[in-house]
CHARMM-style PDB file with segment names, atoms N, HN, CA, C and O in Angstrom:
ATOM      1  N   MET     1       0.847  -1.171   0.000  1.00  0.00      PROA
ATOM      2  CA  MET     1       0.000   0.000   0.000  1.00  0.00      PROA
ATOM      3  C   MET     1       0.895   1.238   0.000  1.00  0.00      PROA
ATOM      4  O   MET     1       1.850   1.309   0.774  1.00  0.00      PROA
ATOM      5  N   HSD     2       0.599   2.199  -0.848  1.00  0.00      PROA
ATOM      6  HN  HSD     2      -0.176   2.141  -1.477  1.00  0.00      PROA
ATOM      7  CA  HSD     2       1.388   3.416  -0.931  1.00  0.00      PROA
ATOM      8  C   HSD     2       0.752   4.505  -0.087  1.00  0.00      PROA
ATOM      9  O   HSD     2      -0.471   4.631  -0.040  1.00  0.00      PROA
ATOM     10  N   ALA     3       1.584   5.287   0.576  1.00  0.00      PROA
ATOM     11  HN  ALA     3       2.578   5.185   0.538  1.00  0.00      PROA
ATOM     12  CA  ALA     3       1.076   6.412   1.365  1.00  0.00      PROA
ATOM     13  C   ALA     3       0.692   7.542   0.419  1.00  0.00      PROA
ATOM     14  O   ALA     3       1.366   7.788  -0.581  1.00  0.00      PROA
ATOM     15  N   THR     4      -0.373   8.207   0.741  1.00  0.00      PROA
ATOM     16  HN  THR     4      -0.921   8.006   1.554  1.00  0.00      PROA
ATOM     17  CA  THR     4      -0.807   9.340  -0.070  1.00  0.00      PROA
ATOM     18  C   THR     4       0.071  10.546   0.242  1.00  0.00      PROA
ATOM     19  O   THR     4       0.446  10.734   1.399  1.00  0.00      PROA
ATOM     20  N   PRO     5       0.407  11.359  -0.733  1.00  0.00      PROA
ATOM     21  CA  PRO     5       1.249  12.527  -0.477  1.00  0.00      PROA
ATOM     22  C   PRO     5       0.462  13.713   0.071  1.00  0.00      PROA
ATOM     23  O   PRO     5       1.031  14.787   0.264  1.00  0.00      PROA
ATOM     24  N   PHE     6      -0.803  13.546   0.319  1.00  0.00      PROA
ATOM     25  HN  PHE     6      -1.265  12.673   0.162  1.00  0.00      PROA
ATOM     26  CA  PHE     6      -1.652  14.665   0.725  1.00  0.00      PROA
ATOM     27  C   PHE     6      -1.679  14.788   2.243  1.00  0.00      PROA
ATOM     28  O   PHE     6      -2.255  13.950   2.935  1.00  0.00      PROA
ATOM     29  N   ALA     7      -1.051  15.836   2.746  1.00  0.00      PROA
ATOM     30  HN  ALA     7      -0.583  16.517   2.184  1.00  0.00      PROA
ATOM     31  CA  ALA     7      -0.988  16.082   4.183  1.00  0.00      PROA
ATOM     32  C   ALA     7      -2.250  16.810   4.646  1.00  0.00      PROA
ATOM     33  O   ALA     7      -2.859  17.541   3.866  1.00  0.00      PROA
ATOM     34  N   PRO     8      -2.646  16.620   5.901  1.00  0.00      PROA
ATOM     35  CA  PRO     8      -3.790  17.367   6.420  1.00  0.00      PROA
ATOM     36  C   PRO     8      -3.584  18.871   6.241  1.00  0.00      PROA
ATOM     37  O   PRO     8      -2.508  19.404   6.513  1.00  0.00      PROA
ATOM     38  N   GLY     9      -4.641  19.540   5.779  1.00  0.00      PROA
ATOM     39  HN  GLY     9      -5.515  19.107   5.559  1.00  0.00      PROA
ATOM     40  CA  GLY     9      -4.581  20.975   5.529  1.00  0.00      PROA
ATOM     41  C   GLY     9      -4.271  21.337   4.088  1.00  0.00      PROA
ATOM     42  O   GLY     9      -4.489  22.475   3.674  1.00  0.00      PROA
ATOM     43  N   ALA    10      -3.764  20.379   3.316  1.00  0.00      PROA
ATOM     44  HN  ALA    10      -3.587  19.453   3.652  1.00  0.00      PROA
ATOM     45  CA  ALA    10      -3.433  20.643   1.916  1.00  0.00      PROA
ATOM     46  C   ALA    10      -4.697  20.615   1.064  1.00  0.00      PROA
ATOM     47  O   ALA    10      -5.661  19.922   1.390  1.00  0.00      PROA
ATOM     48  N   TYR    11      -4.684  21.366  -0.014  1.00  0.00      PROA
ATOM     49  HN  TYR    11      -3.902  21.929  -0.278  1.00  0.00      PROA
ATOM     50  CA  TYR    11      -5.790  21.325  -0.969  1.00  0.00      PROA
ATOM     51  C   TYR    11      -5.543  20.203  -1.964  1.00  0.00      PROA
ATOM     52  O   TYR    11      -4.412  19.962  -2.386  1.00  0.00      PROA
ATOM     53  N   ALA    12      -6.622  19.524  -2.329  1.00  0.00      PROA
ATOM     54  HN  ALA    12      -7.541  19.720  -1.986  1.00  0.00      PROA
ATOM     55  CA  ALA    12      -6.560  18.447  -3.314  1.00  0.00      PROA
ATOM     56  C   ALA    12      -7.837  18.486  -4.134  1.00  0.00      PROA
ATOM     57  O   ALA    12      -8.845  19.050  -3.709  1.00  0.00      PROA
ATOM     58  N   VAL    13      -7.786  17.886  -5.303  1.00  0.00      PROA
ATOM     59  HN  VAL    13      -6.967  17.427  -5.648  1.00  0.00      PROA
ATOM     60  CA  VAL    13      -8.946  17.836  -6.196  1.00  0.00      PROA
ATOM     61  C   VAL    13      -9.400  16.389  -6.325  1.00  0.00      PROA
ATOM     62  O   VAL    13      -8.618  15.497  -6.652  1.00  0.00      PROA
ATOM     63  N   ASP    14     -10.680  16.183  -6.060  1.00  0.00      PROA
ATOM     64  HN  ASP    14     -11.316  16.908  -5.795  1.00  0.00      PROA
ATOM     65  CA  ASP    14     -11.311  14.884  -6.258  1.00  0.00      PROA
ATOM     66  C   ASP    14     -11.573  14.768  -7.756  1.00  0.00      PROA
ATOM     67  O   ASP    14     -12.461  15.441  -8.280  1.00  0.00      PROA
ATOM     68  N   THR    15     -10.822  13.935  -8.440  1.00  0.00      PROA
ATOM     69  HN  THR    15     -10.101  13.389  -8.014  1.00  0.00      PROA
ATOM     70  CA  THR    15     -10.929  13.851  -9.904  1.00  0.00      PROA
ATOM     71  C   THR    15     -12.245  13.211 -10.345  1.00  0.00      PROA
ATOM     72  O   THR    15     -12.609  13.301 -11.517  1.00  0.00      PROA
ATOM     73  N   ARG    16     -12.949  12.578  -9.441  1.00  0.00      PROA
ATOM     74  HN  ARG    16     -12.653  12.504  -8.488  1.00  0.00      PROA
ATOM     75  CA  ARG    16     -14.247  11.992  -9.799  1.00  0.00      PROA
ATOM     76  C   ARG    16     -15.293  13.066 -10.014  1.00  0.00      PROA
ATOM     77  O   ARG    16     -16.187  12.912 -10.845  1.00  0.00      PROA
ATOM     78  N   THR    17     -15.183  14.180  -9.250  1.00  0.00      PROA
ATOM     79  HN  THR    17     -14.456  14.306  -8.574  1.00  0.00      PROA
ATOM     80  CA  THR    17     -16.201  15.224  -9.289  1.00  0.00      PROA
ATOM     81  C   THR    17     -15.655  16.594  -9.682  1.00  0.00      PROA
ATOM     82  O   THR    17     -16.418  17.477 -10.074  1.00  0.00      PROA
ATOM     83  N   GLY    18     -14.346  16.775  -9.579  1.00  0.00      PROA
ATOM     84  HN  GLY    18     -13.726  16.059  -9.261  1.00  0.00      PROA
ATOM     85  CA  GLY    18     -13.745  18.075  -9.849  1.00  0.00      PROA
ATOM     86  C   GLY    18     -13.777  19.010  -8.652  1.00  0.00      PROA
ATOM     87  O   GLY    18     -13.318  20.148  -8.746  1.00  0.00      PROA
ATOM     88  N   ARG    19     -14.315  18.545  -7.519  1.00  0.00      PROA
ATOM     89  HN  ARG    19     -14.688  17.621  -7.442  1.00  0.00      PROA
ATOM     90  CA  ARG    19     -14.388  19.395  -6.326  1.00  0.00      PROA
ATOM     91  C   ARG    19     -13.012  19.557  -5.683  1.00  0.00      PROA
ATOM     92  O   ARG    19     -12.219  18.619  -5.604  1.00  0.00      PROA
ATOM     93  N   VAL    20     -12.762  20.783  -5.229  1.00  0.00      PROA
ATOM     94  HN  VAL    20     -13.407  21.545  -5.293  1.00  0.00      PROA
ATOM     95  CA  VAL    20     -11.537  21.086  -4.496  1.00  0.00      PROA
ATOM     96  C   VAL    20     -11.871  20.982  -3.023  1.00  0.00      PROA
ATOM     97  O   VAL    20     -12.873  21.532  -2.566  1.00  0.00      PROA
ATOM     98  N   GLY    21     -11.037  20.283  -2.281  1.00  0.00      PROA
ATOM     99  HN  GLY    21     -10.223  19.837  -2.652  1.00  0.00      PROA
ATOM    100  CA  GLY    21     -11.258  20.141  -0.853  1.00  0.00      PROA
ATOM    101  C   GLY    21      -9.965  20.272  -0.086  1.00  0.00      PROA
ATOM    102  O   GLY    21      -8.871  20.186  -0.644  1.00  0.00      PROA
ATOM    103  N   ARG    22     -10.116  20.481   1.204  1.00  0.00      PROA
ATOM    104  HN  ARG    22     -11.005  20.551   1.658  1.00  0.00      PROA
ATOM    105  CA  ARG    22      -8.972  20.542   2.101  1.00  0.00      PROA
ATOM    106  C   ARG    22      -8.896  19.192   2.809  1.00  0.00      PROA
ATOM    107  O   ARG    22      -9.893  18.710   3.347  1.00  0.00      PROA
ATOM    108  N   VAL    23      -7.723  18.591   2.808  1.00  0.00      PROA
ATOM    109  HN  VAL    23      -6.913  18.983   2.371  1.00  0.00      PROA
ATOM    110  CA  VAL    23      -7.534  17.284   3.426  1.00  0.00      PROA
ATOM    111  C   VAL    23      -7.725  17.414   4.934  1.00  0.00      PROA
ATOM    112  O   VAL    23      -7.068  18.227   5.585  1.00  0.00      PROA
ATOM    113  N   SER    24      -8.634  16.601   5.484  1.00  0.00      PROA
ATOM    114  HN  SER    24      -9.168  15.941   4.955  1.00  0.00      PROA
ATOM    115  CA  SER    24      -8.852  16.572   6.927  1.00  0.00      PROA
ATOM    116  C   SER    24      -8.035  15.457   7.559  1.00  0.00      PROA
ATOM    117  O   SER    24      -7.213  15.696   8.443  1.00  0.00      PROA
ATOM    118  N   THR    25      -8.269  14.251   7.099  1.00  0.00      PROA
ATOM    119  HN  THR    25      -8.937  14.057   6.380  1.00  0.00      PROA
ATOM    120  CA  THR    25      -7.543  13.087   7.606  1.00  0.00      PROA
ATOM    121  C   THR    25      -7.350  12.095   6.478  1.00  0.00      PROA
ATOM    122  O   THR    25      -7.941  12.203   5.404  1.00  0.00      PROA
ATOM    123  N   ARG    26      -6.511  11.140   6.760  1.00  0.00      PROA
ATOM    124  HN  ARG    26      -6.030  11.052   7.632  1.00  0.00      PROA
ATOM    125  CA  ARG    26      -6.350  10.044   5.809  1.00  0.00      PROA
ATOM    126  C   ARG    26      -6.161   8.760   6.596  1.00  0.00      PROA
ATOM    127  O   ARG    26      -5.534   8.747   7.656  1.00  0.00      PROA
ATOM    128  N   ALA    27      -6.704   7.702   6.068  1.00  0.00      PROA
ATOM    129  HN  ALA    27      -7.213   7.713   5.207  1.00  0.00      PROA
ATOM    130  CA  ALA    27      -6.600   6.390   6.686  1.00  0.00      PROA
ATOM    131  C   ALA    27      -6.504   5.361   5.580  1.00  0.00      PROA
ATOM    132  O   ALA    27      -7.418   5.207   4.770  1.00  0.00      PROA
ATOM    133  N   GLY    28      -5.408   4.674   5.559  1.00  0.00      PROA
ATOM    134  HN  GLY    28      -4.665   4.799   6.217  1.00  0.00      PROA
ATOM    135  CA  GLY    28      -5.212   3.690   4.504  1.00  0.00      PROA
ATOM    136  C   GLY    28      -5.244   4.356   3.147  1.00  0.00      PROA
ATOM    137  O   GLY    28      -4.511   5.316   2.912  1.00  0.00      PROA
ATOM    138  N   GLY    29      -6.070   3.869   2.262  1.00  0.00      PROA
ATOM    139  HN  GLY    29      -6.665   3.088   2.453  1.00  0.00      PROA
ATOM    140  CA  GLY    29      -6.170   4.425   0.926  1.00  0.00      PROA
ATOM    141  C   GLY    29      -7.292   5.434   0.761  1.00  0.00      PROA
ATOM    142  O   GLY    29      -7.641   5.795  -0.363  1.00  0.00      PROA
ATOM    143  N   THR    30      -7.864   5.894   1.872  1.00  0.00      PROA
ATOM    144  HN  THR    30      -7.581   5.601   2.785  1.00  0.00      PROA
ATOM    145  CA  THR    30      -8.978   6.835   1.822  1.00  0.00      PROA
ATOM    146  C   THR    30      -8.591   8.161   2.458  1.00  0.00      PROA
ATOM    147  O   THR    30      -7.927   8.201   3.493  1.00  0.00      PROA
ATOM    148  N   VAL    31      -9.016   9.240   1.824  1.00  0.00      PROA
ATOM    149  HN  VAL    31      -9.555   9.208   0.983  1.00  0.00      PROA
ATOM    150  CA  VAL    31      -8.750  10.588   2.327  1.00  0.00      PROA
ATOM    151  C   VAL    31     -10.086  11.262   2.592  1.00  0.00      PROA
ATOM    152  O   VAL    31     -11.008  11.168   1.781  1.00  0.00      PROA
ATOM    153  N   LEU    32     -10.190  11.942   3.730  1.00  0.00      PROA
ATOM    154  HN  LEU    32      -9.441  12.018   4.388  1.00  0.00      PROA
ATOM    155  CA  LEU    32     -11.389  12.693   4.074  1.00  0.00      PROA
ATOM    156  C   LEU    32     -11.145  14.147   3.710  1.00  0.00      PROA
ATOM    157  O   LEU    32     -10.201  14.772   4.191  1.00  0.00      PROA
ATOM    158  N   LEU    33     -12.018  14.680   2.845  1.00  0.00      PROA
ATOM    159  HN  LEU    33     -12.785  14.172   2.454  1.00  0.00      PROA
ATOM    160  CA  LEU    33     -11.900  16.058   2.376  1.00  0.00      PROA
ATOM    161  C   LEU    33     -13.061  16.887   2.898  1.00  0.00      PROA
ATOM    162  O   LEU    33     -14.149  16.370   3.155  1.00  0.00      PROA
ATOM    163  N   ARG    34     -12.813  18.172   3.049  1.00  0.00      PROA
ATOM    164  HN  ARG    34     -11.929  18.592   2.840  1.00  0.00      PROA
ATOM    165  CA  ARG    34     -13.864  19.106   3.460  1.00  0.00      PROA
ATOM    166  C   ARG    34     -13.816  20.297   2.511  1.00  0.00      PROA
ATOM    167  O   ARG    34     -12.742  20.772   2.142  1.00  0.00      PROA
ATOM    168  N   LEU    35     -14.988  20.767   2.126  1.00  0.00      PROA
ATOM    169  HN  LEU    35     -15.860  20.381   2.425  1.00  0.00      PROA
ATOM    170  CA  LEU    35     -15.064  21.930   1.245  1.00  0.00      PROA
ATOM    171  C   LEU    35     -14.457  23.150   1.929  1.00  0.00      PROA
ATOM    172  O   LEU    35     -14.592  23.297   3.144  1.00  0.00      PROA
ATOM    173  N   PRO    36     -13.797  24.021   1.188  1.00  0.00      PROA
ATOM    174  CA  PRO    36     -13.301  25.260   1.772  1.00  0.00      PROA
ATOM    175  C   PRO    36     -14.473  26.047   2.353  1.00  0.00      PROA
ATOM    176  O   PRO    36     -15.509  26.195   1.704  1.00  0.00      PROA
ATOM    177  N   GLY    37     -14.312  26.537   3.538  1.00  0.00      PROA
ATOM    178  HN  GLY    37     -13.470  26.418   4.065  1.00  0.00      PROA
ATOM    179  CA  GLY    37     -15.376  27.289   4.170  1.00  0.00      PROA
ATOM    180  C   GLY    37     -16.352  26.427   4.942  1.00  0.00      PROA
ATOM    181  O   GLY    37     -17.264  26.955   5.578  1.00  0.00      PROA
ATOM    182  N   GLY    38     -16.188  25.131   4.904  1.00  0.00      PROA
ATOM    183  HN  GLY    38     -15.447  24.702   4.387  1.00  0.00      PROA
ATOM    184  CA  GLY    38     -17.065  24.246   5.671  1.00  0.00      PROA
ATOM    185  C   GLY    38     -17.917  23.378   4.792  1.00  0.00      PROA
ATOM    186  O   GLY    38     -17.693  23.255   3.588  1.00  0.00      PROA
ATOM    187  N   GLY    39     -18.877  22.792   5.409  1.00  0.00      PROA
ATOM    188  HN  GLY    39     -19.058  22.891   6.387  1.00  0.00      PROA
ATOM    189  CA  GLY    39     -19.730  21.858   4.691  1.00  0.00      PROA
ATOM    190  C   GLY    39     -19.405  20.445   5.093  1.00  0.00      PROA
ATOM    191  O   GLY    39     -18.409  20.195   5.772  1.00  0.00      PROA
ATOM    192  N   PRO    40     -20.241  19.523   4.676  1.00  0.00      PROA
ATOM    193  CA  PRO    40     -20.024  18.137   5.068  1.00  0.00      PROA
ATOM    194  C   PRO    40     -18.775  17.566   4.400  1.00  0.00      PROA
ATOM    195  O   PRO    40     -18.518  17.840   3.228  1.00  0.00      PROA
ATOM    196  N   PRO    41     -18.005  16.781   5.133  1.00  0.00      PROA
ATOM    197  CA  PRO    41     -16.834  16.145   4.534  1.00  0.00      PROA
ATOM    198  C   PRO    41     -17.260  14.995   3.630  1.00  0.00      PROA
ATOM    199  O   PRO    41     -18.378  14.487   3.724  1.00  0.00      PROA
ATOM    200  N   TRP    42     -16.356  14.605   2.766  1.00  0.00      PROA
ATOM    201  HN  TRP    42     -15.449  15.018   2.689  1.00  0.00      PROA
ATOM    202  CA  TRP    42     -16.607  13.424   1.941  1.00  0.00      PROA
ATOM    203  C   TRP    42     -15.320  12.629   1.835  1.00  0.00      PROA
ATOM    204  O   TRP    42     -14.218  13.157   1.982  1.00  0.00      PROA
ATOM    205  N   GLU    43     -15.494  11.346   1.575  1.00  0.00      PROA
ATOM    206  HN  GLU    43     -16.389  10.917   1.455  1.00  0.00      PROA
ATOM    207  CA  GLU    43     -14.361  10.442   1.430  1.00  0.00      PROA
ATOM    208  C   GLU    43     -14.005  10.300  -0.033  1.00  0.00      PROA
ATOM    209  O   GLU    43     -14.866  10.311  -0.914  1.00  0.00      PROA
ATOM    210  N   CYS    44     -12.706  10.166  -0.266  1.00  0.00      PROA
ATOM    211  HN  CYS    44     -12.007  10.157   0.449  1.00  0.00      PROA
ATOM    212  CA  CYS    44     -12.224   9.972  -1.628  1.00  0.00      PROA
ATOM    213  C   CYS    44     -11.056   8.996  -1.594  1.00  0.00      PROA
ATOM    214  O   CYS    44     -10.156   9.141  -0.767  1.00  0.00      PROA
ATOM    215  N   PRO    45     -11.057   8.009  -2.475  1.00  0.00      PROA
ATOM    216  CA  PRO    45      -9.886   7.150  -2.562  1.00  0.00      PROA
ATOM    217  C   PRO    45      -8.668   7.989  -2.956  1.00  0.00      PROA
ATOM    218  O   PRO    45      -8.758   8.853  -3.828  1.00  0.00      PROA
ATOM    219  N   ALA    46      -7.545   7.731  -2.313  1.00  0.00      PROA
ATOM    220  HN  ALA    46      -7.472   7.029  -1.604  1.00  0.00      PROA
ATOM    221  CA  ALA    46      -6.326   8.492  -2.603  1.00  0.00      PROA
ATOM    222  C   ALA    46      -5.956   8.411  -4.079  1.00  0.00      PROA
ATOM    223  O   ALA    46      -5.380   9.350  -4.629  1.00  0.00      PROA
ATOM    224  N   ALA    47      -6.280   7.303  -4.716  1.00  0.00      PROA
ATOM    225  HN  ALA    47      -6.747   6.540  -4.269  1.00  0.00      PROA
ATOM    226  CA  ALA    47      -5.966   7.131  -6.136  1.00  0.00      PROA
ATOM    227  C   ALA    47      -6.758   8.098  -7.021  1.00  0.00      PROA
ATOM    228  O   ALA    47      -6.372   8.353  -8.162  1.00  0.00      PROA
ATOM    229  N   ASP    48      -7.867   8.638  -6.495  1.00  0.00      PROA
ATOM    230  HN  ASP    48      -8.180   8.431  -5.569  1.00  0.00      PROA
ATOM    231  CA  ASP    48      -8.705   9.556  -7.267  1.00  0.00      PROA
ATOM    232  C   ASP    48      -8.448  11.017  -6.922  1.00  0.00      PROA
ATOM    233  O   ASP    48      -9.241  11.887  -7.283  1.00  0.00      PROA
ATOM    234  N   LEU    49      -7.352  11.294  -6.231  1.00  0.00      PROA
ATOM    235  HN  LEU    49      -6.708  10.588  -5.938  1.00  0.00      PROA
ATOM    236  CA  LEU    49      -6.984  12.674  -5.906  1.00  0.00      PROA
ATOM    237  C   LEU    49      -5.823  13.124  -6.770  1.00  0.00      PROA
ATOM    238  O   LEU    49      -4.997  12.330  -7.220  1.00  0.00      PROA
ATOM    239  N   ARG    50      -5.793  14.426  -6.981  1.00  0.00      PROA
ATOM    240  HN  ARG    50      -6.464  15.071  -6.615  1.00  0.00      PROA
ATOM    241  CA  ARG    50      -4.607  15.026  -7.593  1.00  0.00      PROA
ATOM    242  C   ARG    50      -4.305  16.289  -6.798  1.00  0.00      PROA
ATOM    243  O   ARG    50      -5.206  16.897  -6.221  1.00  0.00      PROA
ATOM    244  N   PRO    51      -3.035  16.681  -6.770  1.00  0.00      PROA
ATOM    245  CA  PRO    51      -2.706  17.924  -6.071  1.00  0.00      PROA
ATOM    246  C   PRO    51      -3.422  19.103  -6.719  1.00  0.00      PROA
ATOM    247  O   PRO    51      -3.595  19.151  -7.937  1.00  0.00      PROA
ATOM    248  N   ALA    52      -3.826  20.036  -5.896  1.00  0.00      PROA
ATOM    249  HN  ALA    52      -3.685  19.997  -4.907  1.00  0.00      PROA
ATOM    250  CA  ALA    52      -4.488  21.232  -6.422  1.00  0.00      PROA
ATOM    251  C   ALA    52      -3.461  22.136  -7.080  1.00  0.00      PROA
ATOM    252  O   ALA    52      -2.369  22.339  -6.549  1.00  0.00      PROA
ATOM    253  N   THR    53      -3.811  22.676  -8.231  1.00  0.00      PROA
ATOM    254  HN  THR    53      -4.698  22.511  -8.663  1.00  0.00      PROA
ATOM    255  CA  THR    53      -2.947  23.640  -8.911  1.00  0.00      PROA
ATOM    256  C   THR    53      -3.071  24.990  -8.211  1.00  0.00      PROA
ATOM    257  O   THR    53      -3.904  25.164  -7.321  1.00  0.00      PROA
ATOM    258  N   ALA    54      -2.247  25.929  -8.615  1.00  0.00      PROA
ATOM    259  HN  ALA    54      -1.570  25.788  -9.338  1.00  0.00      PROA
ATOM    260  CA  ALA    54      -2.334  27.280  -8.050  1.00  0.00      PROA
ATOM    261  C   ALA    54      -3.724  27.869  -8.302  1.00  0.00      PROA
ATOM    262  O   ALA    54      -4.285  28.528  -7.427  1.00  0.00      PROA
ATOM    263  N   ALA    55      -4.273  27.638  -9.479  1.00  0.00      PROA
ATOM    264  HN  ALA    55      -3.817  27.103 -10.190  1.00  0.00      PROA
ATOM    265  CA  ALA    55      -5.614  28.144  -9.803  1.00  0.00      PROA
ATOM    266  C   ALA    55      -6.675  27.466  -8.929  1.00  0.00      PROA
ATOM    267  O   ALA    55      -7.608  28.125  -8.469  1.00  0.00      PROA
ATOM    268  N   ASP    56      -6.538  26.153  -8.698  1.00  0.00      PROA
ATOM    269  HN  ASP    56      -5.781  25.618  -9.072  1.00  0.00      PROA
ATOM    270  CA  ASP    56      -7.476  25.431  -7.831  1.00  0.00      PROA
ATOM    271  C   ASP    56      -7.428  25.990  -6.412  1.00  0.00      PROA
ATOM    272  O   ASP    56      -8.466  26.217  -5.790  1.00  0.00      PROA
ATOM    273  N   ARG    57      -6.214  26.210  -5.907  1.00  0.00      PROA
ATOM    274  HN  ARG    57      -5.371  26.026  -6.413  1.00  0.00      PROA
ATOM    275  CA  ARG    57      -6.052  26.736  -4.548  1.00  0.00      PROA
ATOM    276  C   ARG    57      -6.627  28.140  -4.433  1.00  0.00      PROA
ATOM    277  O   ARG    57      -7.257  28.476  -3.430  1.00  0.00      PROA
ATOM    278  N   LEU    58      -6.415  28.958  -5.452  1.00  0.00      PROA
ATOM    279  HN  LEU    58      -5.904  28.686  -6.267  1.00  0.00      PROA
ATOM    280  CA  LEU    58      -6.947  30.318  -5.437  1.00  0.00      PROA
ATOM    281  C   LEU    58      -8.474  30.288  -5.420  1.00  0.00      PROA
ATOM    282  O   LEU    58      -9.106  31.008  -4.646  1.00  0.00      PROA
ATOM    283  N   ARG    59      -9.054  29.464  -6.265  1.00  0.00      PROA
ATOM    284  HN  ARG    59      -8.541  28.879  -6.893  1.00  0.00      PROA
ATOM    285  CA  ARG    59     -10.518  29.330  -6.308  1.00  0.00      PROA
ATOM    286  C   ARG    59     -11.052  28.867  -4.954  1.00  0.00      PROA
ATOM    287  O   ARG    59     -12.061  29.382  -4.472  1.00  0.00      PROA
ATOM    288  N   ALA    60     -10.378  27.898  -4.344  1.00  0.00      PROA
ATOM    289  HN  ALA    60      -9.559  27.479  -4.735  1.00  0.00      PROA
ATOM    290  CA  ALA    60     -10.802  27.394  -3.048  1.00  0.00      PROA
ATOM    291  C   ALA    60     -10.658  28.455  -1.968  1.00  0.00      PROA
ATOM    292  O   ALA    60     -11.527  28.587  -1.106  1.00  0.00      PROA
ATOM    293  N   ARG    61      -9.582  29.203  -2.008  1.00  0.00      PROA
ATOM    294  HN  ARG    61      -8.876  29.096  -2.708  1.00  0.00      PROA
ATOM    295  CA  ARG    61      -9.353  30.243  -0.998  1.00  0.00      PROA
ATOM    296  C   ARG    61     -10.396  31.363  -1.119  1.00  0.00      PROA
ATOM    297  O   ARG    61     -10.888  31.864  -0.108  1.00  0.00      PROA
ATOM    298  N   VAL    62     -10.729  31.749  -2.339  1.00  0.00      PROA
ATOM    299  HN  VAL    62     -10.330  31.341  -3.161  1.00  0.00      PROA
ATOM    300  CA  VAL    62     -11.761  32.778  -2.544  1.00  0.00      PROA
ATOM    301  C   VAL    62     -13.101  32.275  -2.020  1.00  0.00      PROA
ATOM    302  O   VAL    62     -13.831  33.030  -1.377  1.00  0.00      PROA
ATOM    303  N   THR    63     -13.434  31.028  -2.279  1.00  0.00      PROA
ATOM    304  HN  THR    63     -12.841  30.414  -2.802  1.00  0.00      PROA
ATOM    305  CA  THR    63     -14.663  30.434  -1.766  1.00  0.00      PROA
ATOM    306  C   THR    63     -14.677  30.490  -0.243  1.00  0.00      PROA
ATOM    307  O   THR    63     -15.687  30.853   0.361  1.00  0.00      PROA
ATOM    308  N   GLU    64     -13.570  30.135   0.368  1.00  0.00      PROA
ATOM    309  HN  GLU    64     -12.750  29.840  -0.122  1.00  0.00      PROA
ATOM    310  CA  GLU    64     -13.472  30.143   1.825  1.00  0.00      PROA
ATOM    311  C   GLU    64     -13.620  31.556   2.388  1.00  0.00      PROA
ATOM    312  O   GLU    64     -14.333  31.756   3.372  1.00  0.00      PROA
ATOM    313  N   LEU    65     -12.966  32.520   1.787  1.00  0.00      PROA
ATOM    314  HN  LEU    65     -12.387  32.358   0.988  1.00  0.00      PROA
ATOM    315  CA  LEU    65     -13.063  33.907   2.258  1.00  0.00      PROA
ATOM    316  C   LEU    65     -14.472  34.465   2.072  1.00  0.00      PROA
ATOM    317  O   LEU    65     -14.967  35.187   2.938  1.00  0.00      PROA
ATOM    318  N   ASN    66     -15.117  34.144   0.968  1.00  0.00      PROA
ATOM    319  HN  ASN    66     -14.715  33.557   0.264  1.00  0.00      PROA
ATOM    320  CA  ASN    66     -16.502  34.576   0.752  1.00  0.00      PROA
ATOM    321  C   ASN    66     -17.422  33.986   1.808  1.00  0.00      PROA
ATOM    322  O   ASN    66     -18.300  34.675   2.327  1.00  0.00      PROA
ATOM    323  N   TRP    67     -17.223  32.713   2.128  1.00  0.00      PROA
ATOM    324  HN  TRP    67     -16.509  32.153   1.706  1.00  0.00      PROA
ATOM    325  CA  TRP    67     -18.038  32.062   3.147  1.00  0.00      PROA
ATOM    326  C   TRP    67     -17.830  32.751   4.495  1.00  0.00      PROA
ATOM    327  O   TRP    67     -18.800  33.049   5.191  1.00  0.00      PROA
ATOM    328  N   ARG    68     -16.587  33.003   4.866  1.00  0.00      PROA
ATOM    329  HN  ARG    68     -15.799  32.760   4.300  1.00  0.00      PROA
ATOM    330  CA  ARG    68     -16.302  33.659   6.153  1.00  0.00      PROA
ATOM    331  C   ARG    68     -16.864  35.069   6.224  1.00  0.00      PROA
ATOM    332  O   ARG    68     -17.260  35.524   7.298  1.00  0.00      PROA
ATOM    333  N   SER    69     -16.905  35.766   5.095  1.00  0.00      PROA
ATOM    334  HN  SER    69     -16.584  35.397   4.223  1.00  0.00      PROA
ATOM    335  CA  SER    69     -17.408  37.140   5.102  1.00  0.00      PROA
ATOM    336  C   SER    69     -18.906  37.204   5.400  1.00  0.00      PROA
ATOM    337  O   SER    69     -19.422  38.253   5.784  1.00  0.00      PROA
ATOM    338  N   ARG    70     -19.594  36.088   5.222  1.00  0.00      PROA
ATOM    339  HN  ARG    70     -19.175  35.236   4.909  1.00  0.00      PROA
ATOM    340  CA  ARG    70     -21.035  36.046   5.484  1.00  0.00      PROA
ATOM    341  C   ARG    70     -21.364  35.639   6.918  1.00  0.00      PROA
ATOM    342  O   ARG    70     -22.529  35.649   7.316  1.00  0.00      PROA
ATOM    343  N   LEU    71     -20.342  35.280   7.691  1.00  0.00      PROA
ATOM    344  HN  LEU    71     -19.396  35.271   7.368  1.00  0.00      PROA
ATOM    345  CA  LEU    71     -20.576  34.903   9.085  1.00  0.00      PROA
ATOM    346  C   LEU    71     -20.893  36.136   9.920  1.00  0.00      PROA
ATOM    347  O   LEU    71     -20.383  37.221   9.640  1.00  0.00      PROA
ATOM    348  N   PRO    72     -21.720  35.982  10.932  1.00  0.00      PROA
ATOM    349  CA  PRO    72     -22.045  37.144  11.792  1.00  0.00      PROA
ATOM    350  C   PRO    72     -20.846  37.615  12.595  1.00  0.00      PROA
ATOM    351  OT1 PRO    72     -20.954  38.573  13.360  1.00  0.00      PROA
TER     352      PRO     72
END
């Protein structure tokens, strides 16, 4: 079994859906991702992840900042 290169807190893209998420945890071949700004986490096989590009990270960061700006 190969270890996934995705550390907790890193952005990754679920290639099955195209969603960008922040790595929460990983166990075996499964990675738990959470949408930037919150939302329910989802599981993704490590084999179906790719590192987020600079554009992916920027898009995710803008989403997160927009979400935070709406908090009371």
